[in-house]
N, C-alpha and C positions, 0 to 999 in steps of 0.2 A: 504493500499500499504506499502511495506516495505521501511524503510528510505534508502536514499543513503549513500554508505560508501565512506568517505573520508580518505585519509592519511592525518598526520599533515602537511605534506609539502603542499598539496592541499588546506587545510582549511586555512594556513597562506597567501597563495598566493590569495585567495578570499578575505580575510580580508583587505590586504595591496592594493590590486586593488581597492577595494570599497572606501579605505581611500586615494587614489590618492598619493600612495608613491612609484610607479613605476619610473624608469628612466625618462620616457616621463612626463614632468611636464605640469600642466595646466598653461594657460597664462592669465586668466580673474579673477579678484577678485570675481565679483558678481556670475558667473557661477561656481566658486569654492565653495562659501557659499551655492548656491543652490544644488550642487551635495553633500556636506557634510550635508546638512539641517541646519546646525547652526555652528556658533562659540561660544565657551564657554567665558564669561566675567569673568575675574579676573584681578585687577589692580597691582598685585604684579609685580614690574619692577626690581627684582634683575638683571634679564637679560633683559627682555622685556614684556610687558602686554601679556596675553595669546592670545588675539585676534590677535595681530600683529606676535608673535611667530608661531602660527599654520598657519597663511598665509604663512608667509617666509618659512616656511619648506616644503610647495607644491610649491610655486610660485618663491622662490629665488628672484634674484635681480629685476623681474618684478613687485614687489610692494615694498613699502618702509614704515619705522616705521611711524604710523599714517595714513595708507592708508585705514583702516577700518573705522577710525573717519571721514575721508574726504568723504568716501562713504555715511556714515551716513548723514552728512551734505548736500550731494548733492541728498538725498532723494532715494538712490539706494539701501540701507540696512536700516534696522529698528532694535532697541534694545528693547527686551521685557524682563524685569528683568535680568537675568543672561545669556541672549542668545543674539546673533546678527544674523538676518535673512535676506533674500532676501525679498525686498518690494513687489516682485511679489508673494510672499507666504502669504502676508497679509490677503487676504480673507479666508485662512484657519484657521486663529484664530479670526477673527472678532466676530463670534458667541460665543465662549468660552468668550472672553473678555465681551460681554453683559451680561453673566450668572455669572460673577466673583464678589464676591468670593463664593466658596462652603464650605469654612471653617466657622463654626458658630462663633468661637471666632473672627475672623475677621470681619465678618458682624456685631456682635454686636459692635466692637470698631468703625467701620464706622457709624452705625448708632448713636451711642453716640457722635460721632463728625461730625455731618451732617453740623452744621454751620462752622466748621473748613475746611471741604472740599468746601463749596461754597466760603469761603473767599479765599482760595488757587487759585480756578479756576478764581474768579474775577480779583486778582491780576495779574495772568498769562495772561488773556485776555487783562488787561489793560496796562501791561509793558513788556509782554514776548518778547523774551525768557528770563528767568530768572535762577540764579544759587540758589541751595537750601539755600545758606546763606544769600539770600535776602527776604526769605519766613519767616514772623514772625510765631513763635510757639503759636497758640491761641487755641491749644487742649484743651477741657474740660476734657478729660480723656486721660492722657499720655500714650503712647504705652509702654508696658512693656512685657518682655519675662521672662519664667522660673517661678518656684514656689516661689521663694522668691521676685518675681517681679523686678528683676535685668533689667534694660534696656538696650539691646545690640545696640540700635539705636535711634536716637532722633525721635519725633513724625512726624517732618517735613518731614524726609527723607521716613519715612515709609507711610507717606500719599502720597508723590509724587510717589512712587512705586505702591501704591494702585491705584493711578488714571491712572498710565500707565497700568496696568493689565486690568483696565475696559476699556481702549481704549479713554480715556477722556484727558490724556496728553501724549506727545511723547518726547522722547529725541531727540534734533535737532542738537546736535553738542556739543562741548566741548570748554572751556575756560580754558587754562591750563589744569590741571588734573580733573577739576569740570565739571560735566555735566549740560548742557543747557536744560531747560525745555520749552515747549510751548503746545499750545492747540493742540490736535491730528488733529482737522480739517484743522489746518493750516499746517500741515505737511504730514498727509497720504493722498494718493489719494482717491477720490470717487470711491469706488468698492463695488460691491455686496458681501455680505459675502456667503461662500459655507456652505450649511446645516451642522450642526454639526456632524451628523453620517458619511456624505459622507467626511467631512473635516478630522476626526479622522482615517478613512479607508485609505485616501490618505497620511496622515502623517506616519502612520505605515508602509505602503509599501515603503515610500521613507526613513523611518529610517532603515529599513531592506537593501535597496540598498546601504545605507551609511555604514551600519555595516559589510555587507558582509556575515558574518557568527556569530551567537550568539546565546545564551540560548533561549529557547521558550518564558520564561517570563522574561521581563525587567521592570526596573522601569520607570514610567512616571511622568512627573510633570506638573503642570498647574500654579505653582507661589504660590499658596496657600497650597500646599500639595503634597504628592507622594503617588503613589499606584502601584501596579503591574499589567502589561498588557501583554497580549498574542500576540505574533507578527505572522504575515502571513508567508507564505514562504514554501520552501520545508523542510520536515524533513530529518536530517542527522545525521549520528553518525561518530565519528573521531576515527580513529585507535589509541588504547593505551590511549584514555579519556573518562572517566566514563560520562554516561548520553547522552540525546538527545540534538540536536541543531537544528536552523533553518538557511538556507541559501536563500540568493537572487536567484531566478530562472535564471536570465539572467546571473549572475556571476558564478552560479553553472555549466552552460553549457561551461564556458571558462576554467574551473578548470585545464585542460590540456594544456592550451595555453602557449607559452614561456613566461616567467616572466623576465622582464629586471630590475635587482636589482639597488639600489642606497644606499647612506648613508644619514642618516637624524639625526638631532638633534630636539628632540621633548618637547614641553611643558608639564609639569606635567598635565595639564589640556585639554591635547589634547584628542579628544575621542578614538583614537587608544590606549592610555595609561590609561584613566580613568577607564576601566573596569580592576581592578586588578585581579579579579579571572580568567578573560579570558586570561590576559597575562599569568597568571601561567600555565594553563590548555593547552593553545595551543603553547605558545614560552618557557615554563619553565622558566619564567623570574620573578623575585620577585621585587616589586616595592613599595616604600611608600614614600608620600612626607613629609618631616621631619622638614618643616619650622616651625612648632608647638612643636616641641620637643626641650628640653634643648640640647644645644650645646654638651656636653658631651656625650648625648644619641644617637647622629646622625651617621650613618654608612657611608652615602654617601654625605651629605651636606644640607645646609639650602634649596636650591632650584635647586636639581640635575636634570639635562635634560635626560630622557632615550635616548640611543644611538641605532639607527637601523643601522644594516649594512648588506644590502641583505634581507635575508629572517629571520634573527635572530636579537633579542635585544642582543647586546654584552657588554653593560657596562651603566655607567652613568657619565656624566660631571658635576663635581663640579665648578661653574664658577660664577663671577658677574661682570656686567658692572660698571666700575668706570668712570663715564662720565665727570667728574671734570678733571680726569688725562689723558682722552681719551685712556683709557686701558681696555681690557677684561682679568680680572685677572682669571686664571684657577688654582685653588687649587689642583684639582685630577681629572685624568681620571681613574675611577675605570672600571677594566676589569672583567667582569663577565665571558668571556670566554677569553683565553689568545690571544692577538692580534698577528697575524703574520705581517710581513712588510707592506703587502699591505693594510691590516686593518688600521693600525696604520696611514699609510700615508692619506688613505681616511678621518679618523676621524679628523686628524689635519687640512687637507684641509677644511673640513666643519667648523671646529672652526675658521679658518682664515676667511671663508666667512661670518660667523655671525659677527665676528668683523667687517669687512667691511660693512655690511649691517646695523650695528648699527652706523656707521660714526665714530668708534673709530680708533686710529692711530696705535695700535698694540696689540698684545697678549703677556701677561706676564704668563709664566709657572712657577709654584711652583717647587721646586727641584724634588719632587717625582711625578710630573705629567708627 
């Protein structure tokens, strides 16, 4: 069967509709997470942690900073390494947890530290929920990473993450910025796992529905490695863009429906912006997260937020929340496309809304912003 042919505008609308970035906002955090399939976890709080910023960019004022952590504490969401997911999706991950890790290096490290594992579990059972700092490091073989044996994380942190991936420990909330760990059996509901093959198929179908339109092969992750997976869906080609794509069948049928645009400020870890190649292909928009670059090498700023206006990405917002002063400092609003008056007003209104949501008293614009 010949692939469907889409204009760039149709492809953009499918993607933005899948990512819930139309004018009509969702109103419920848990259903938002279910529809997006996950929120990416990154604690960088130059503006706000990724999970909060992704939620706000869809829900607006109907959520609050910390709402995701509250939902985890209330057992409505769960965190699995670098993602937050709906607790209703737990059965789709249980069998994979029982087989983790697939990585031989991690399996060997866990085998070498079998006693350490049991000591951690016994401590959590007796005293949980616990913070990582409360867990003694009794690893027989320290966790190391890299050819030179450079350790990027303490052994305790890695063991807690490993036990989380195995479904033996769960994150049950936070104390300040630190995660609280408890036995999974005291946090997760008692549910039957979905068989792995069926679970993978359902997860891929839902991922495509959340992506809208994407390349046929995408990177999958299980927490101990990454690989390439083939997505289901309808084959499509996009006018003026090389190669074949996949589109969600239901969203493809809606490609010509009226699209109600709005303006949004997105986290760099937002799934809409995380696929940098897709951004360039479909939106002609270049983006790089520059927080790891030397200051002098940055073009857009330490934690610049992609700016969506209607069906185009039009710029980047270089800003930082100064919570002590109660100020959102805006160092620059970079215009990839020249802003007309309406665009400028819409972007500034969204910046003001962001400051209000963060509980800051005002926005301070640098002279060139």
